[in-house]
N, C-alpha and C positions, 0 to 999 in steps of 0.2 A: 822706594819711598820719595826720592827726589822728583820723579815724574808725577807721582800722586800730588805732591805739593804744588807743582806747576799747574796741573789740571785744576786743582781746587782754587788756586789763585786766579786763573783765567775765568773760571765759572763765577766766582765772587765779583770780579771786576765787571764781567758781562752783565750780571744782574744789577749791580749798582749803577752802571752806565744806562742800562735799559730803563730802570726805575727813574733815574734823573731825566731822561729824554721824555718819557711818558708824562711825568709830572709837569714839566715846563713847556711842552709843546701844545697843550690844550689851554686856551684862554677862555675864560667865562666872560663874555661880553654882556654888558648891562643894557645896551641900547641897540636898536635896529633902525635903519633909515631906508626910506624909499627915495631914490634919487632918479630924476628924469634929466637926461642930458641930450644935447644936440651937437653933432659935429658938423660945423659949417663948411660949405664948399668941399664936400667929401667925395671920395671915390669909394667903390666897394672894398678896395684894399685898405682904406683908412678904417672902415667899420670893422673889418676882420682883424686888423691890427689892434684896434681898441678892444675888441672882444678877447683876443688872446692875452693882452696885457692885463685886463681886468680880472680874468679868470686865473691868473698866476697868484693872485692874492686869495688866501683861504677864506677871508671874511666877506668876499663879494660874490654874489650870484646874479646872473642876468635873467630877468623875468621876461623881457620883450626887447626886440630890436627890429628896426625897419631899415633895410638897405637903401630904399628910395629916399626917405626923409632924413635919415641920419639920426633918428631918435633911438636911444637906448634907455631902458628902465632897469634899474639895479636895486637889489636889496643888499645893504651894507651892515654888517654887524660890527659894533665898535663900542668904545667907552667915552666918546665925545659927547658934550652937552650943548655945543654950539654949532650952528650951520656952517660957520666959517671954517671950523676944524674939519668937518666932513668934506667941504669943497676942496680944502687943501689936500686932503687924503686922496681924493679922486684925481686932482690935477697932478699930484706926485705919481700916482699909479700910471697915468697916461703920458706923462711928459717925455719919456724916452723916445717915443715914436711920433707923437702928435703934439704940435705946438699948442701952448695954452691959448693962444689967440683964436684957434679953431674950435675950442671947447666952450660950449655955452650951457651952463647948468641952469635948467629951467625951474626945477622944483626940488625941495628937500623937505621931508617930513621925518622928524626924529621922534621915536616913541620907545617906551620901556619894553624890554622883552618879557618882563615879569608882570603878571596881572596883580592888581592891588585888590585887597579885600579879605 
């Protein structure tokens, strides 16, 4: 009987933890941005480092990158309403390996993920 209670307790704990994890790991983002950035005076290692740093974040996907020019085009899912917040998010994602002075954000377009109508 004691083993049965231990197993039942473990199963209940596992399900409650799994339910909690699934519930809070998925964020419904309201906005999506197209971001074009340029890494100035870059090497191919800088571009690859930027790519790996950006892809660590679940809400960022890379649409296009050019090793020669240092241009990277991103899709960013978020809940920000201002371009400055999106810029800060990108700078923060890249700052561990690439100095902010080398990052030039050329374009940000914020749009709703939900169609109106």
